mmCIF file of the C-alpha atoms, coordinates in Angstrom:
data_MODEL
# 
_entry.id   MODEL 
# 
loop_
_atom_site.group_PDB 
_atom_site.id 
_atom_site.type_symbol 
_atom_site.label_atom_id 
_atom_site.label_alt_id 
_atom_site.label_comp_id 
_atom_site.label_asym_id 
_atom_site.label_entity_id 
_atom_site.label_seq_id 
_atom_site.pdbx_PDB_ins_code 
_atom_site.Cartn_x 
_atom_site.Cartn_y 
_atom_site.Cartn_z 
_atom_site.occupancy 
_atom_site.B_iso_or_equiv 
_atom_site.pdbx_formal_charge 
_atom_site.auth_seq_id 
_atom_site.auth_comp_id 
_atom_site.auth_asym_id 
_atom_site.auth_atom_id 
_atom_site.pdbx_PDB_model_num 
ATOM 1   C CA . MET A 1 1   ? 0.000   0.000  0.000   1.00 0.00 ? 1   MET A CA 1 
ATOM 2   C CA . SER A 1 2   ? 2.868   2.325  0.827   1.00 0.00 ? 2   SER A CA 1 
ATOM 3   C CA . GLN A 1 3   ? 4.498   1.706  -2.551  1.00 0.00 ? 3   GLN A CA 1 
ATOM 4   C CA . ARG A 1 4   ? 1.232   2.429  -4.338  1.00 0.00 ? 4   ARG A CA 1 
ATOM 5   C CA . MET A 1 5   ? 0.820   5.754  -2.509  1.00 0.00 ? 5   MET A CA 1 
ATOM 6   C CA . GLY A 1 6   ? 4.425   6.656  -3.324  1.00 0.00 ? 6   GLY A CA 1 
ATOM 7   C CA . LEU A 1 7   ? 3.858   5.877  -6.998  1.00 0.00 ? 7   LEU A CA 1 
ATOM 8   C CA . LEU A 1 8   ? 0.623   7.878  -7.105  1.00 0.00 ? 8   LEU A CA 1 
ATOM 9   C CA . GLY A 1 9   ? 2.351   10.783 -5.377  1.00 0.00 ? 9   GLY A CA 1 
ATOM 10  C CA . THR A 1 10  ? 5.168   10.722 -7.934  1.00 0.00 ? 10  THR A CA 1 
ATOM 11  C CA . ILE A 1 11  ? 2.720   10.576 -10.857 1.00 0.00 ? 11  ILE A CA 1 
ATOM 12  C CA . PHE A 1 12  ? 0.735   13.471 -9.354  1.00 0.00 ? 12  PHE A CA 1 
ATOM 13  C CA . LYS A 1 13  ? 3.894   15.558 -8.975  1.00 0.00 ? 13  LYS A CA 1 
ATOM 14  C CA . ILE A 1 14  ? 4.945   14.891 -12.585 1.00 0.00 ? 14  ILE A CA 1 
ATOM 15  C CA . VAL A 1 15  ? 1.493   15.813 -13.905 1.00 0.00 ? 15  VAL A CA 1 
ATOM 16  C CA . ALA A 1 16  ? 1.440   18.957 -11.742 1.00 0.00 ? 16  ALA A CA 1 
ATOM 17  C CA . VAL A 1 17  ? 4.847   20.063 -13.070 1.00 0.00 ? 17  VAL A CA 1 
ATOM 18  C CA . ILE A 1 18  ? 3.736   19.492 -16.679 1.00 0.00 ? 18  ILE A CA 1 
ATOM 19  C CA . VAL A 1 19  ? 0.523   21.471 -16.118 1.00 0.00 ? 19  VAL A CA 1 
ATOM 20  C CA . LEU A 1 20  ? 2.433   24.328 -14.477 1.00 0.00 ? 20  LEU A CA 1 
ATOM 21  C CA . LEU A 1 21  ? 4.936   24.409 -17.354 1.00 0.00 ? 21  LEU A CA 1 
ATOM 22  C CA . VAL A 1 22  ? 2.183   24.530 -19.977 1.00 0.00 ? 22  VAL A CA 1 
ATOM 23  C CA . VAL A 1 23  ? 0.230   27.230 -18.112 1.00 0.00 ? 23  VAL A CA 1 
ATOM 24  C CA . GLY A 1 24  ? 3.409   29.182 -17.418 1.00 0.00 ? 24  GLY A CA 1 
ATOM 25  C CA . LEU A 1 25  ? 4.512   29.046 -21.058 1.00 0.00 ? 25  LEU A CA 1 
ATOM 26  C CA . GLY A 1 26  ? 1.052   30.131 -22.230 1.00 0.00 ? 26  GLY A CA 1 
ATOM 27  C CA . ALA A 1 27  ? 1.019   33.030 -19.770 1.00 0.00 ? 27  ALA A CA 1 
ATOM 28  C CA . TYR A 1 28  ? 4.526   34.077 -20.805 1.00 0.00 ? 28  TYR A CA 1 
ATOM 29  C CA . LEU A 1 29  ? 3.629   34.052 -24.503 1.00 0.00 ? 29  LEU A CA 1 
ATOM 30  C CA . TYR A 1 30  ? 0.418   35.995 -23.857 1.00 0.00 ? 30  TYR A CA 1 
ATOM 31  C CA . PHE A 1 31  ? 1.881   38.682 -21.596 1.00 0.00 ? 31  PHE A CA 1 
ATOM 32  C CA . THR A 1 32  ? 4.907   39.251 -23.835 1.00 0.00 ? 32  THR A CA 1 
ATOM 33  C CA . ASP A 1 33  ? 2.499   39.625 -26.808 1.00 0.00 ? 33  ASP A CA 1 
ATOM 34  C CA . TYR A 1 34  ? 4.260   36.835 -28.692 1.00 0.00 ? 34  TYR A CA 1 
ATOM 35  C CA . ALA A 1 35  ? 4.030   37.168 -32.481 1.00 0.00 ? 35  ALA A CA 1 
ATOM 36  C CA . ALA A 1 36  ? 2.904   33.789 -33.806 1.00 0.00 ? 36  ALA A CA 1 
ATOM 37  C CA . ASN A 1 37  ? 3.835   33.140 -37.434 1.00 0.00 ? 37  ASN A CA 1 
ATOM 38  C CA . ALA A 1 38  ? 1.711   31.132 -39.835 1.00 0.00 ? 38  ALA A CA 1 
ATOM 39  C CA . THR A 1 39  ? 1.313   30.424 -43.536 1.00 0.00 ? 39  THR A CA 1 
ATOM 40  C CA . VAL A 1 40  ? -1.978  30.606 -45.435 1.00 0.00 ? 40  VAL A CA 1 
ATOM 41  C CA . THR A 1 41  ? -2.584  27.056 -46.676 1.00 0.00 ? 41  THR A CA 1 
ATOM 42  C CA . SER A 1 42  ? -6.076  27.358 -48.222 1.00 0.00 ? 42  SER A CA 1 
ATOM 43  C CA . ARG A 1 43  ? -8.915  29.815 -48.611 1.00 0.00 ? 43  ARG A CA 1 
ATOM 44  C CA . ALA A 1 44  ? -12.551 30.024 -49.638 1.00 0.00 ? 44  ALA A CA 1 
ATOM 45  C CA . SER A 1 45  ? -13.168 30.209 -53.361 1.00 0.00 ? 45  SER A CA 1 
ATOM 46  C CA . GLN A 1 46  ? -14.648 33.265 -55.071 1.00 0.00 ? 46  GLN A CA 1 
ATOM 47  C CA . THR A 1 47  ? -18.030 31.521 -55.291 1.00 0.00 ? 47  THR A CA 1 
ATOM 48  C CA . GLU A 1 48  ? -17.958 30.404 -51.635 1.00 0.00 ? 48  GLU A CA 1 
ATOM 49  C CA . CYS A 1 49  ? -17.214 33.938 -50.476 1.00 0.00 ? 49  CYS A CA 1 
ATOM 50  C CA . GLY A 1 50  ? -20.287 35.774 -51.653 1.00 0.00 ? 50  GLY A CA 1 
ATOM 51  C CA . GLY A 1 51  ? -23.663 36.853 -50.390 1.00 0.00 ? 51  GLY A CA 1 
ATOM 52  C CA . ASP A 1 52  ? -24.250 35.556 -46.883 1.00 0.00 ? 52  ASP A CA 1 
ATOM 53  C CA . SER A 1 53  ? -21.365 33.087 -46.951 1.00 0.00 ? 53  SER A CA 1 
ATOM 54  C CA . ASP A 1 54  ? -18.329 33.558 -44.765 1.00 0.00 ? 54  ASP A CA 1 
ATOM 55  C CA . CYS A 1 55  ? -14.991 34.317 -46.333 1.00 0.00 ? 55  CYS A CA 1 
ATOM 56  C CA . TRP A 1 56  ? -12.406 32.123 -44.653 1.00 0.00 ? 56  TRP A CA 1 
ATOM 57  C CA . VAL A 1 57  ? -8.737  31.327 -44.823 1.00 0.00 ? 57  VAL A CA 1 
ATOM 58  C CA . GLU A 1 58  ? -6.940  28.401 -43.281 1.00 0.00 ? 58  GLU A CA 1 
ATOM 59  C CA . VAL A 1 59  ? -3.535  29.024 -41.744 1.00 0.00 ? 59  VAL A CA 1 
ATOM 60  C CA . THR A 1 60  ? -0.884  26.650 -40.443 1.00 0.00 ? 60  THR A CA 1 
ATOM 61  C CA . PRO A 1 61  ? 1.290   28.006 -37.611 1.00 0.00 ? 61  PRO A CA 1 
ATOM 62  C CA . THR A 1 62  ? 5.012   27.392 -37.884 1.00 0.00 ? 62  THR A CA 1 
ATOM 63  C CA . ILE A 1 63  ? 5.449   26.501 -34.197 1.00 0.00 ? 63  ILE A CA 1 
ATOM 64  C CA . TYR A 1 64  ? 2.797   23.752 -34.180 1.00 0.00 ? 64  TYR A CA 1 
ATOM 65  C CA . PRO A 1 65  ? 1.594   22.327 -37.500 1.00 0.00 ? 65  PRO A CA 1 
ATOM 66  C CA . PHE A 1 66  ? -2.186  22.257 -37.110 1.00 0.00 ? 66  PHE A CA 1 
ATOM 67  C CA . HIS A 1 67  ? -4.731  23.970 -39.343 1.00 0.00 ? 67  HIS A CA 1 
ATOM 68  C CA . TYR A 1 68  ? -6.717  26.914 -38.040 1.00 0.00 ? 68  TYR A CA 1 
ATOM 69  C CA . LYS A 1 69  ? -9.651  28.334 -39.994 1.00 0.00 ? 69  LYS A CA 1 
ATOM 70  C CA . LYS A 1 70  ? -10.324 32.064 -39.625 1.00 0.00 ? 70  LYS A CA 1 
ATOM 71  C CA . THR A 1 71  ? -13.345 33.984 -40.935 1.00 0.00 ? 71  THR A CA 1 
ATOM 72  C CA . LEU A 1 72  ? -12.463 37.325 -42.533 1.00 0.00 ? 72  LEU A CA 1 
ATOM 73  C CA . ASP A 1 73  ? -14.368 40.246 -43.984 1.00 0.00 ? 73  ASP A CA 1 
ATOM 74  C CA . VAL A 1 74  ? -14.484 40.375 -47.800 1.00 0.00 ? 74  VAL A CA 1 
ATOM 75  C CA . GLN A 1 75  ? -11.899 43.167 -48.103 1.00 0.00 ? 75  GLN A CA 1 
ATOM 76  C CA . THR A 1 76  ? -9.300  41.365 -45.972 1.00 0.00 ? 76  THR A CA 1 
ATOM 77  C CA . TRP A 1 77  ? -10.058 38.010 -47.618 1.00 0.00 ? 77  TRP A CA 1 
ATOM 78  C CA . GLY A 1 78  ? -9.452  39.581 -51.037 1.00 0.00 ? 78  GLY A CA 1 
ATOM 79  C CA . VAL A 1 79  ? -5.793  40.346 -50.293 1.00 0.00 ? 79  VAL A CA 1 
ATOM 80  C CA . VAL A 1 80  ? -4.881  37.048 -48.634 1.00 0.00 ? 80  VAL A CA 1 
ATOM 81  C CA . CYS A 1 81  ? -3.531  34.392 -51.009 1.00 0.00 ? 81  CYS A CA 1 
ATOM 82  C CA . VAL A 1 82  ? -2.319  30.861 -50.403 1.00 0.00 ? 82  VAL A CA 1 
ATOM 83  C CA . GLY A 1 83  ? 1.363   30.941 -49.503 1.00 0.00 ? 83  GLY A CA 1 
ATOM 84  C CA . TYR A 1 84  ? 1.227   34.323 -47.779 1.00 0.00 ? 84  TYR A CA 1 
ATOM 85  C CA . LYS A 1 85  ? 2.689   34.694 -44.283 1.00 0.00 ? 85  LYS A CA 1 
ATOM 86  C CA . VAL A 1 86  ? 0.657   35.950 -41.324 1.00 0.00 ? 86  VAL A CA 1 
ATOM 87  C CA . THR A 1 87  ? 1.982   37.329 -38.042 1.00 0.00 ? 87  THR A CA 1 
ATOM 88  C CA . PHE A 1 88  ? -0.530  37.348 -35.178 1.00 0.00 ? 88  PHE A CA 1 
ATOM 89  C CA . HIS A 1 89  ? 0.136   38.909 -31.749 1.00 0.00 ? 89  HIS A CA 1 
ATOM 90  C CA . LEU A 1 90  ? -1.490  36.866 -28.992 1.00 0.00 ? 90  LEU A CA 1 
ATOM 91  C CA . GLN A 1 91  ? -2.409  39.610 -26.521 1.00 0.00 ? 91  GLN A CA 1 
ATOM 92  C CA . THR A 1 92  ? -3.253  42.571 -28.747 1.00 0.00 ? 92  THR A CA 1 
ATOM 93  C CA . GLN A 1 93  ? -4.615  40.403 -31.595 1.00 0.00 ? 93  GLN A CA 1 
ATOM 94  C CA . HIS A 1 94  ? -2.795  42.683 -34.042 1.00 0.00 ? 94  HIS A CA 1 
ATOM 95  C CA . TYR A 1 95  ? -2.053  40.845 -37.277 1.00 0.00 ? 95  TYR A CA 1 
ATOM 96  C CA . GLN A 1 96  ? -0.120  41.518 -40.447 1.00 0.00 ? 96  GLN A CA 1 
ATOM 97  C CA . VAL A 1 97  ? -0.158  39.757 -43.809 1.00 0.00 ? 97  VAL A CA 1 
ATOM 98  C CA . PHE A 1 98  ? 2.990   39.478 -45.955 1.00 0.00 ? 98  PHE A CA 1 
ATOM 99  C CA . ASP A 1 99  ? 3.193   38.270 -49.557 1.00 0.00 ? 99  ASP A CA 1 
ATOM 100 C CA . LYS A 1 100 ? 5.647   35.640 -50.801 1.00 0.00 ? 100 LYS A CA 1 
ATOM 101 C CA . ALA A 1 101 ? 8.334   38.332 -51.258 1.00 0.00 ? 101 ALA A CA 1 
ATOM 102 C CA . ASN A 1 102 ? 7.845   39.317 -47.580 1.00 0.00 ? 102 ASN A CA 1 
ATOM 103 C CA . THR A 1 103 ? 6.220   42.660 -48.480 1.00 0.00 ? 103 THR A CA 1 
ATOM 104 C CA . LEU A 1 104 ? 3.629   43.926 -45.999 1.00 0.00 ? 104 LEU A CA 1 
ATOM 105 C CA . ILE A 1 105 ? 0.221   43.686 -47.689 1.00 0.00 ? 105 ILE A CA 1 
ATOM 106 C CA . TYR A 1 106 ? -2.242  44.205 -44.854 1.00 0.00 ? 106 TYR A CA 1 
ATOM 107 C CA . ASP A 1 107 ? -2.006  45.465 -41.278 1.00 0.00 ? 107 ASP A CA 1 
ATOM 108 C CA . SER A 1 108 ? -5.011  45.129 -38.958 1.00 0.00 ? 108 SER A CA 1 
ATOM 109 C CA . VAL A 1 109 ? -4.206  48.538 -37.469 1.00 0.00 ? 109 VAL A CA 1 
ATOM 110 C CA . GLY A 1 110 ? -3.424  50.460 -40.671 1.00 0.00 ? 110 GLY A CA 1 
ATOM 111 C CA . GLY A 1 111 ? -5.467  48.497 -43.213 1.00 0.00 ? 111 GLY A CA 1 
ATOM 112 C CA . LEU A 1 112 ? -4.332  47.812 -46.762 1.00 0.00 ? 112 LEU A CA 1 
ATOM 113 C CA . GLN A 1 113 ? -0.661  48.670 -47.279 1.00 0.00 ? 113 GLN A CA 1 
ATOM 114 C CA . ASP A 1 114 ? 0.137   47.646 -50.869 1.00 0.00 ? 114 ASP A CA 1 
ATOM 115 C CA . ARG A 1 115 ? -2.628  48.064 -53.454 1.00 0.00 ? 115 ARG A CA 1 
ATOM 116 C CA . GLY A 1 116 ? -0.535  46.570 -56.287 1.00 0.00 ? 116 GLY A CA 1 
ATOM 117 C CA . ALA A 1 117 ? 0.045   43.360 -54.355 1.00 0.00 ? 117 ALA A CA 1 
ATOM 118 C CA . ALA A 1 118 ? -3.626  43.258 -53.434 1.00 0.00 ? 118 ALA A CA 1 
ATOM 119 C CA . VAL A 1 119 ? -4.605  43.475 -57.102 1.00 0.00 ? 119 VAL A CA 1 
ATOM 120 C CA . ARG A 1 120 ? -2.116  40.719 -58.035 1.00 0.00 ? 120 ARG A CA 1 
ATOM 121 C CA . CYS A 1 121 ? -3.538  38.533 -55.285 1.00 0.00 ? 121 CYS A CA 1 
ATOM 122 C CA . ALA A 1 122 ? -7.130  39.235 -56.308 1.00 0.00 ? 122 ALA A CA 1 
ATOM 123 C CA . LEU A 1 123 ? -6.341  38.371 -59.943 1.00 0.00 ? 123 LEU A CA 1 
ATOM 124 C CA . SER A 1 124 ? -4.655  35.112 -58.922 1.00 0.00 ? 124 SER A CA 1 
ATOM 125 C CA . ASN A 1 125 ? -7.740  34.139 -56.906 1.00 0.00 ? 125 ASN A CA 1 
ATOM 126 C CA . VAL A 1 126 ? -10.152 34.334 -59.824 1.00 0.00 ? 126 VAL A CA 1 
# 
């Protein structure tokens, strides 16, 4: 019985340390306004993004390769192409979109930054 309690105590301590590390890392990333980087991997088609339908893009973060689908307004969706890079700040939720040449296309604070790139993107999405 004593061995079993010792084993359970050890398992509990290990789980507690793992939970504290995960919570601590999450808090650190949030409070330092970590800039998460992702790549746009797919997006709604022109026909899907019309009328009452939601315009969406799917991004894959570089730190953890899972897909995350984000609904965007039509104007923002129009300048986001597959292969573009996105930087998203965890605390402020400020995001920026960069084209394949790493040129700033869209900034959530300042809006559209490069009309020429936006037109090229829109034409490639037809």
